[in-house]
Steps between C-alpha positions, in 0.01 A plus 500: 500500500241617758774666715620690189142615426464619862826699479384652168166594662679675784715696260195582298326627809807710605504654147120582526567674828788700361303605196213617721737700711665661201155571350383662828816701522393688188211642686628544857833452671477221762723252666603207282688166516878491473484372146247773385723756652802366299296519181390860582873576578593395141187654331688770321728250327219257441278769341793616280499144362127506456525837309767356283321178400140635498585828328144537365354480842600765758549355847224726643251375236558119560227341710619515862455124559700419176765739616519331844541163333769637265688674783504185719601279206776729384633525852508121520659473160764768538581546861384192709583219246374227739283325241574403138384789265251275320327420831480874595363582157246211505392609851442859386294378206291294730442785740407725205253240387357473843475871590552706188301573197464281189812650350712536807675159473622555152616849576690382812650205325631726215653747735665235727633314197675817383638573845624137526653510149676830552 
């Protein structure tokens, strides 16, 4: 159980780093990790999904941190597929609770639920 928790903590820390890089990328282009680069490479497709399932919220009006969490999570759900979808969505919700606003986690959960159920 403790080994599993340590693995989850490592993955959580990696996701935090990627979200930070995606967030920083919105302000200034900089060098990023391989996974962040992979997310950025798929950003057009990812943002199309966000536009589709968050039609009331233009991508450029979504809080940058929430957008980074969504982009990473959608990348993991659609392109990477290494983790079970429920784990990815739960992790995104936890990151939103940790770093986002009071309403971020419910917004992110709703969008990811729609993307997963598509």
